[in-house]
PLY file of the C-alpha trace (Angstrom):
ply
format ascii 1.0
element vertex 459
property float x
property float y
property float z
element edge 458
property int vertex1
property int vertex2
end_header
-126.52 1.58 8.22
-123.98 3.41 10.31
-123.81 7.16 9.65
-120.86 7.99 11.90
-118.35 8.44 9.09
-115.40 10.58 10.14
-113.40 10.26 6.94
-114.27 11.43 3.45
-114.09 8.28 1.34
-114.61 9.97 -2.05
-110.93 9.55 -2.97
-110.66 6.01 -1.65
-111.65 2.65 -3.11
-112.56 -0.82 -1.99
-111.71 -3.74 -4.23
-113.60 -6.97 -3.64
-111.92 -10.10 -5.02
-114.13 -13.18 -5.08
-114.68 -15.94 -7.62
-118.38 -15.93 -6.73
-119.63 -12.88 -8.70
-122.91 -12.46 -6.82
-121.09 -12.02 -3.48
-118.67 -9.47 -4.90
-121.51 -7.60 -6.64
-123.60 -7.47 -3.44
-120.66 -6.03 -1.47
-119.93 -3.38 -4.12
-123.59 -2.29 -4.01
-123.51 -2.18 -0.21
-120.44 0.07 -0.15
-121.63 2.40 -2.91
-124.89 2.98 -1.04
-122.69 4.32 1.77
-120.82 6.64 -0.60
-117.70 4.44 -0.76
-116.40 3.79 -4.28
-115.93 0.08 -4.90
-115.24 -2.40 -7.65
-115.39 -6.19 -8.01
-112.93 -8.61 -9.57
-112.77 -12.36 -10.01
-109.09 -12.29 -11.09
-106.71 -11.97 -8.11
-103.61 -12.03 -10.37
-104.68 -8.86 -12.20
-105.36 -7.12 -8.87
-101.86 -8.06 -7.76
-100.47 -6.05 -10.68
-102.84 -3.09 -10.24
-102.25 -2.29 -6.56
-99.05 -0.40 -5.81
-97.46 1.24 -2.77
-99.60 4.11 -1.41
-102.74 2.85 -3.21
-105.57 4.70 -1.37
-107.95 1.89 -0.54
-108.83 -1.39 1.14
-108.82 -4.89 -0.33
-111.40 -7.53 0.53
-110.51 -11.00 -0.70
-112.01 -14.46 -0.52
-109.57 -17.02 0.83
-110.46 -19.97 -1.41
-109.98 -19.08 -5.09
-108.71 -21.38 -7.87
-106.07 -19.20 -9.61
-104.53 -17.57 -6.53
-105.76 -18.02 -2.96
-106.46 -15.04 -0.72
-103.58 -15.78 1.66
-101.03 -15.77 -1.17
-102.57 -12.60 -2.62
-102.32 -10.93 0.79
-98.69 -11.97 1.24
-97.70 -10.56 -2.15
-99.49 -7.24 -1.57
-98.10 -6.82 1.95
-94.63 -7.32 0.51
-95.34 -4.19 -1.58
-96.98 -2.19 1.21
-97.05 -3.62 4.71
-99.66 -1.07 5.86
-102.28 -2.00 3.23
-105.52 -3.03 4.98
-106.62 -6.46 3.70
-109.82 -8.11 4.89
-110.14 -11.84 4.25
-113.44 -13.69 3.77
-113.99 -17.41 4.05
-116.96 -19.77 3.91
-115.19 -22.20 6.20
-114.51 -20.99 9.70
-111.02 -21.95 10.76
-109.65 -20.35 13.92
-106.08 -21.46 13.25
-106.20 -19.98 9.74
-107.66 -16.72 11.05
-104.98 -16.38 13.71
-102.25 -17.13 11.17
-103.63 -14.58 8.68
-103.84 -11.86 11.33
-100.25 -12.56 12.38
-99.17 -12.22 8.75
-100.75 -8.79 8.47
-104.44 -9.21 7.61
-106.56 -6.33 8.90
-109.49 -8.65 9.72
-110.80 -12.12 9.01
-114.57 -12.52 8.46
-116.69 -15.60 7.99
-119.46 -15.95 5.38
-122.32 -15.26 5.59
-121.38 -11.85 7.01
-123.50 -9.17 8.66
-123.80 -6.04 6.50
-123.53 -3.64 9.43
-120.44 -5.41 10.74
-118.55 -5.50 7.43
-119.40 -1.83 6.82
-118.00 -0.91 10.20
-114.81 -2.93 9.55
-114.31 -1.35 6.12
-114.86 2.20 7.39
-112.34 1.70 10.17
-109.88 0.22 7.67
-110.33 3.19 5.33
-109.77 5.62 8.20
-106.59 3.79 9.11
-105.43 3.85 5.49
-106.18 7.56 5.23
-104.14 8.27 8.35
-101.26 6.11 7.10
-101.08 7.92 3.76
-101.35 11.36 5.39
-98.52 10.50 7.78
-96.36 9.25 4.92
-96.94 12.43 2.93
-96.27 14.62 5.96
-93.06 12.74 6.68
-91.86 13.19 3.09
-92.67 16.91 3.20
-90.93 17.37 6.56
-87.88 15.55 5.22
-87.80 17.77 2.14
-88.19 20.91 4.29
-85.38 19.80 6.58
-82.93 19.70 3.69
-80.48 22.59 3.45
-81.24 25.40 1.05
-84.19 27.62 0.20
-87.81 26.56 0.46
-90.57 27.26 -2.03
-93.78 27.97 -0.15
-97.27 27.49 -1.54
-99.90 24.89 -2.32
-101.63 26.49 -5.31
-101.89 24.40 -8.50
-99.31 26.54 -10.32
-96.73 26.12 -7.56
-97.40 22.37 -7.29
-96.87 22.01 -11.03
-93.70 24.07 -10.88
-92.28 21.94 -8.05
-93.21 18.78 -9.94
-91.20 20.00 -12.94
-88.24 21.00 -10.77
-88.10 17.61 -9.06
-88.20 15.81 -12.40
-84.96 17.47 -13.51
-83.34 18.35 -10.19
-80.33 16.04 -10.66
-80.25 16.11 -14.45
-77.49 18.01 -16.31
-80.10 19.69 -18.52
-80.06 23.48 -18.78
-83.18 25.26 -17.52
-84.99 28.44 -18.52
-87.03 30.12 -15.79
-89.78 32.49 -16.91
-91.47 34.93 -14.57
-92.42 38.52 -13.98
-90.23 40.82 -11.91
-90.42 39.89 -8.23
-91.73 36.33 -8.65
-88.56 34.75 -7.22
-86.59 33.50 -10.22
-83.28 33.42 -8.33
-84.94 31.59 -5.43
-86.11 28.89 -7.85
-82.63 28.66 -9.36
-81.07 28.32 -5.91
-83.67 25.70 -4.99
-82.65 23.66 -8.05
-78.98 23.93 -7.14
-79.17 23.44 -3.37
-81.41 20.37 -3.59
-79.41 18.73 -6.36
-76.29 16.58 -6.39
-74.37 19.77 -7.30
-75.13 21.47 -3.98
-71.56 21.15 -2.66
-70.16 23.07 -5.64
-70.56 26.79 -6.36
-73.79 28.54 -7.27
-72.77 31.60 -9.28
-75.33 34.28 -10.14
-74.80 37.01 -12.68
-77.25 39.67 -13.86
-76.70 40.05 -17.59
-78.39 43.45 -17.59
-76.26 44.93 -14.82
-72.80 44.43 -16.33
-71.44 46.84 -18.95
-71.09 45.28 -22.40
-67.40 46.15 -22.44
-66.54 43.80 -19.56
-69.27 41.14 -19.64
-67.19 38.78 -21.78
-64.28 38.80 -19.34
-66.74 38.44 -16.44
-68.18 35.27 -17.95
-65.13 33.63 -19.55
-62.22 35.11 -17.60
-59.03 36.61 -18.99
-55.33 35.82 -19.10
-52.84 38.33 -17.78
-52.16 40.90 -20.49
-55.22 40.01 -22.55
-56.24 43.66 -22.61
-55.23 46.98 -21.07
-55.53 46.73 -17.32
-55.51 42.91 -17.21
-52.40 42.69 -15.03
-53.24 39.22 -13.69
-55.19 36.16 -14.75
-58.88 36.41 -13.96
-61.21 33.43 -13.38
-64.56 33.92 -15.13
-68.01 33.03 -13.83
-68.27 29.89 -15.99
-64.99 28.53 -14.68
-65.78 29.48 -11.09
-69.10 27.63 -11.34
-67.46 24.47 -12.73
-69.04 21.45 -11.08
-71.97 23.54 -9.93
-74.53 25.94 -11.36
-74.31 29.21 -13.29
-77.41 31.42 -13.06
-77.80 33.96 -15.86
-80.51 36.40 -14.79
-82.13 38.74 -17.32
-80.70 36.66 -20.16
-82.70 38.86 -22.57
-80.22 41.68 -21.86
-77.25 39.74 -23.23
-75.62 41.67 -26.12
-76.07 40.01 -29.53
-72.28 39.90 -29.92
-72.06 37.66 -26.85
-75.02 35.42 -27.63
-73.17 33.40 -30.29
-70.31 32.80 -27.83
-72.78 31.70 -25.16
-74.32 29.27 -27.63
-70.90 27.78 -28.41
-70.13 27.29 -24.70
-73.52 25.66 -24.05
-73.02 23.26 -26.96
-69.34 22.39 -26.41
-69.19 22.70 -22.61
-65.80 24.38 -23.00
-64.48 27.92 -22.57
-61.35 29.81 -23.43
-60.23 32.74 -21.31
-59.66 35.98 -23.19
-56.10 36.01 -24.43
-55.74 32.22 -24.18
-55.98 29.38 -26.71
-56.38 26.68 -24.09
-59.83 25.13 -23.70
-61.21 24.46 -20.22
-63.78 21.66 -19.99
-66.92 22.43 -18.01
-69.19 20.22 -15.93
-71.88 22.76 -15.29
-75.61 23.35 -15.32
-76.75 26.67 -16.72
-80.00 28.18 -15.47
-81.18 31.24 -17.35
-84.04 33.51 -16.33
-86.13 36.02 -18.19
-88.98 38.39 -17.41
-89.97 38.82 -21.08
-91.16 36.63 -23.93
-87.97 35.47 -25.62
-89.92 34.12 -28.60
-91.15 37.65 -29.28
-87.57 38.96 -29.11
-86.50 36.27 -31.55
-89.13 37.48 -34.04
-87.79 41.04 -33.84
-84.18 39.87 -34.16
-83.20 40.91 -30.63
-82.47 37.39 -29.41
-80.98 34.41 -31.22
-83.47 31.63 -31.96
-80.77 28.94 -31.75
-79.68 30.18 -28.30
-83.28 30.07 -27.11
-83.61 26.47 -28.32
-80.47 25.58 -26.37
-81.64 27.32 -23.20
-85.24 26.16 -23.08
-84.68 22.42 -23.04
-86.62 22.59 -19.77
-88.82 25.64 -19.21
-90.07 26.47 -15.71
-92.75 29.18 -15.60
-93.29 30.87 -12.22
-96.90 31.98 -11.69
-97.46 35.63 -10.80
-98.74 36.24 -7.28
-102.18 37.29 -8.58
-102.42 33.82 -10.15
-101.80 32.06 -6.83
-103.90 34.08 -4.39
-104.44 31.07 -2.13
-100.73 31.24 -1.25
-100.79 34.90 -0.16
-101.74 34.35 3.54
-99.07 31.66 3.91
-96.39 33.80 2.27
-97.32 36.90 4.26
-97.19 34.91 7.51
-93.77 33.50 6.57
-92.31 36.92 5.69
-93.83 38.44 8.84
-92.28 35.76 11.03
-88.87 36.30 9.44
-89.16 40.07 9.94
-90.38 39.60 13.51
-87.30 37.54 14.33
-84.94 39.91 12.53
-86.26 43.12 14.12
-87.16 41.56 17.50
-90.73 42.80 17.22
-93.89 41.01 18.31
-96.02 39.59 15.51
-99.66 40.73 15.55
-102.25 38.77 13.58
-103.95 40.41 10.62
-107.58 41.45 11.00
-110.18 40.24 8.43
-110.19 43.56 6.55
-106.41 43.50 6.12
-106.55 39.86 5.01
-109.20 40.80 2.45
-106.99 43.61 1.17
-104.08 41.20 0.72
-106.11 38.75 -1.33
-107.87 41.34 -3.49
-104.72 43.26 -4.47
-103.17 42.54 -7.89
-99.54 42.63 -6.63
-97.74 44.09 -9.66
-94.49 43.68 -7.71
-95.36 40.06 -6.94
-93.69 38.26 -4.00
-91.11 41.03 -3.58
-93.90 43.55 -3.01
-95.63 41.22 -0.54
-92.41 40.70 1.42
-91.87 44.46 1.55
-95.35 44.98 2.97
-94.85 42.21 5.55
-91.66 43.86 6.80
-93.36 47.27 7.07
-96.26 45.59 8.85
-93.91 44.22 11.51
-91.93 47.45 11.83
-94.74 50.03 11.69
-97.87 48.11 12.62
-100.82 47.15 10.45
-102.54 50.51 10.19
-99.42 52.43 9.16
-98.17 49.72 6.78
-101.46 49.37 4.96
-102.02 53.13 4.88
-98.60 53.55 3.32
-99.44 50.92 0.74
-102.76 52.53 -0.17
-101.01 55.86 -0.76
-99.04 54.34 -3.62
-100.24 54.08 -7.20
-101.17 50.44 -6.65
-103.67 50.51 -3.82
-104.37 47.54 -1.60
-108.10 47.85 -2.05
-108.76 46.06 -5.34
-112.40 46.49 -6.31
-114.52 43.36 -5.90
-118.11 42.73 -6.89
-120.65 41.74 -4.24
-120.43 38.11 -5.35
-116.63 38.20 -5.18
-116.75 39.67 -1.68
-119.23 37.03 -0.50
-117.03 34.26 -1.92
-113.91 35.82 -0.48
-115.26 36.03 3.07
-116.77 32.55 2.78
-113.39 31.17 1.83
-111.70 33.20 4.57
-114.04 31.78 7.23
-113.47 28.22 6.05
-109.70 28.74 6.00
-109.74 30.19 9.52
-111.86 27.30 10.81
-109.60 24.68 9.18
-106.53 26.42 10.56
-108.04 26.71 14.06
-109.03 23.02 14.02
-105.72 21.82 12.55
-107.45 20.46 9.45
-110.07 18.43 11.33
-113.13 18.11 9.08
-115.36 17.04 11.97
-114.48 20.05 14.15
-114.70 22.44 11.20
-118.18 21.12 10.35
-119.27 21.72 13.92
-117.74 25.21 14.12
-119.32 26.36 10.85
-122.52 24.33 11.32
-122.18 22.84 7.83
-123.08 19.36 6.58
-120.07 17.28 5.55
-120.92 17.29 1.83
-121.47 21.07 1.80
-118.11 21.65 3.47
-116.31 19.36 1.02
-118.03 21.02 -1.95
-116.92 24.46 -0.77
-113.38 23.25 -0.05
-113.21 21.87 -3.58
-114.59 25.14 -4.98
-111.88 27.18 -3.26
-109.10 24.58 -3.76
-108.60 24.11 -0.02
-106.69 21.03 1.09
-107.09 20.01 4.74
-103.55 18.54 4.72
-102.12 22.05 4.41
-103.77 23.08 7.68
-102.62 19.95 9.52
-99.03 21.12 8.99
-99.51 24.64 10.36
0 1
1 2
2 3
3 4
4 5
5 6
6 7
7 8
8 9
9 10
10 11
11 12
12 13
13 14
14 15
15 16
16 17
17 18
18 19
19 20
20 21
21 22
22 23
23 24
24 25
25 26
26 27
27 28
28 29
29 30
30 31
31 32
32 33
33 34
34 35
35 36
36 37
37 38
38 39
39 40
40 41
41 42
42 43
43 44
44 45
45 46
46 47
47 48
48 49
49 50
50 51
51 52
52 53
53 54
54 55
55 56
56 57
57 58
58 59
59 60
60 61
61 62
62 63
63 64
64 65
65 66
66 67
67 68
68 69
69 70
70 71
71 72
72 73
73 74
74 75
75 76
76 77
77 78
78 79
79 80
80 81
81 82
82 83
83 84
84 85
85 86
86 87
87 88
88 89
89 90
90 91
91 92
92 93
93 94
94 95
95 96
96 97
97 98
98 99
99 100
100 101
101 102
102 103
103 104
104 105
105 106
106 107
107 108
108 109
109 110
110 111
111 112
112 113
113 114
114 115
115 116
116 117
117 118
118 119
119 120
120 121
121 122
122 123
123 124
124 125
125 126
126 127
127 128
128 129
129 130
130 131
131 132
132 133
133 134
134 135
135 136
136 137
137 138
138 139
139 140
140 141
141 142
142 143
143 144
144 145
145 146
146 147
147 148
148 149
149 150
150 151
151 152
152 153
153 154
154 155
155 156
156 157
157 158
158 159
159 160
160 161
161 162
162 163
163 164
164 165
165 166
166 167
167 168
168 169
169 170
170 171
171 172
172 173
173 174
174 175
175 176
176 177
177 178
178 179
179 180
180 181
181 182
182 183
183 184
184 185
185 186
186 187
187 188
188 189
189 190
190 191
191 192
192 193
193 194
194 195
195 196
196 197
197 198
198 199
199 200
200 201
201 202
202 203
203 204
204 205
205 206
206 207
207 208
208 209
209 210
210 211
211 212
212 213
213 214
214 215
215 216
216 217
217 218
218 219
219 220
220 221
221 222
222 223
223 224
224 225
225 226
226 227
227 228
228 229
229 230
230 231
231 232
232 233
233 234
234 235
235 236
236 237
237 238
238 239
239 240
240 241
241 242
242 243
243 244
244 245
245 246
246 247
247 248
248 249
249 250
250 251
251 252
252 253
253 254
254 255
255 256
256 257
257 258
258 259
259 260
260 261
261 262
262 263
263 264
264 265
265 266
266 267
267 268
268 269
269 270
270 271
271 272
272 273
273 274
274 275
275 276
276 277
277 278
278 279
279 280
280 281
281 282
282 283
283 284
284 285
285 286
286 287
287 288
288 289
289 290
290 291
291 292
292 293
293 294
294 295
295 296
296 297
297 298
298 299
299 300
300 301
301 302
302 303
303 304
304 305
305 306
306 307
307 308
308 309
309 310
310 311
311 312
312 313
313 314
314 315
315 316
316 317
317 318
318 319
319 320
320 321
321 322
322 323
323 324
324 325
325 326
326 327
327 328
328 329
329 330
330 331
331 332
332 333
333 334
334 335
335 336
336 337
337 338
338 339
339 340
340 341
341 342
342 343
343 344
344 345
345 346
346 347
347 348
348 349
349 350
350 351
351 352
352 353
353 354
354 355
355 356
356 357
357 358
358 359
359 360
360 361
361 362
362 363
363 364
364 365
365 366
366 367
367 368
368 369
369 370
370 371
371 372
372 373
373 374
374 375
375 376
376 377
377 378
378 379
379 380
380 381
381 382
382 383
383 384
384 385
385 386
386 387
387 388
388 389
389 390
390 391
391 392
392 393
393 394
394 395
395 396
396 397
397 398
398 399
399 400
400 401
401 402
402 403
403 404
404 405
405 406
406 407
407 408
408 409
409 410
410 411
411 412
412 413
413 414
414 415
415 416
416 417
417 418
418 419
419 420
420 421
421 422
422 423
423 424
424 425
425 426
426 427
427 428
428 429
429 430
430 431
431 432
432 433
433 434
434 435
435 436
436 437
437 438
438 439
439 440
440 441
441 442
442 443
443 444
444 445
445 446
446 447
447 448
448 449
449 450
450 451
451 452
452 453
453 454
454 455
455 456
456 457
457 458
């Protein structure tokens, strides 16, 4: 059997459809011996329902079947996904039929009895083509999303992927959102991402820090005031809610909202109406409210410092932002991004980090989260690596987090694999050769460290 497999087939499948069970079973066994997951079916109609667009696999189908012939099955599946590789098998050689099937989109047309080596080679090439097609589709979608106006959220860690999945589920919904995250995790960035990538992006995004406005004026800031409503109100003032009408209002540090104002906020969120101070006229609102907090609001509710009913109204959709120490695999990407921005801003050359500095980045706990990382990246560009890191290690939170021997070994192993994947633009074959690792060992280690080759293709 051929051993020149360039693609990892562990995530791909081959479905064999044939009304002669022994043929389908023999093919499944042949593929599985080569490490290719496969399954057999004698019901082409059920397969037609199971295979959808972007299905990661290859279909092999007999042409002559009683319930649905292979040509009809192929036509229906190609209508769903015109790049799906379909290999047709027939016991009756017919050149005209083969030519017609290939013109209609069949990947190949093989005659029974087939040669095992030949069908393996055809299937492997078809799987490689399918893999490339799906990677290109994903890359195109990501490039399109990155080309949209507005802020970008960088990272490929599981926590960030889950956060983005949640955001995209509600991005155009009118539902209010509560963002939870420590100081410096980027809560306003996430709020802006929601606004700028939604159908509200042409309207105003209005941000207000509830903890930075004196209690005496916060009500007029939010709801506005009519002329003469209070001493000093010599003209009508438009509040933040009204100014954000049609768009998004971002209430940062919602936990700092005075109790006296919380009941009024609840009423506005429920009725979607406001009244300016000194006015009896209601103003209807078409608005999405995004609140953010750095504390546990449930705990504040238990101590009576935050209204439970307001929390229930705010947290219809909750979006937790992982702390930077919980997404260490994103640190090199984020540092590179911030360094490039600083390099452009300050017109300074960007010098690559050395392995020791990279190790320090990944071992640090980052109590200041992404804000602290961005600060270090700017100092790195302005002052150079030695001065920037020395300055950081003179603070109370040193960039030299203690690691055990095992942790250090794993860290440098991961670092070497990341560097090789980056250097080889995600090529598994070239990375194997550079690191002198068997394919399975490399894949096992990539899985262990949650490394996705697709990330390195895009660099």
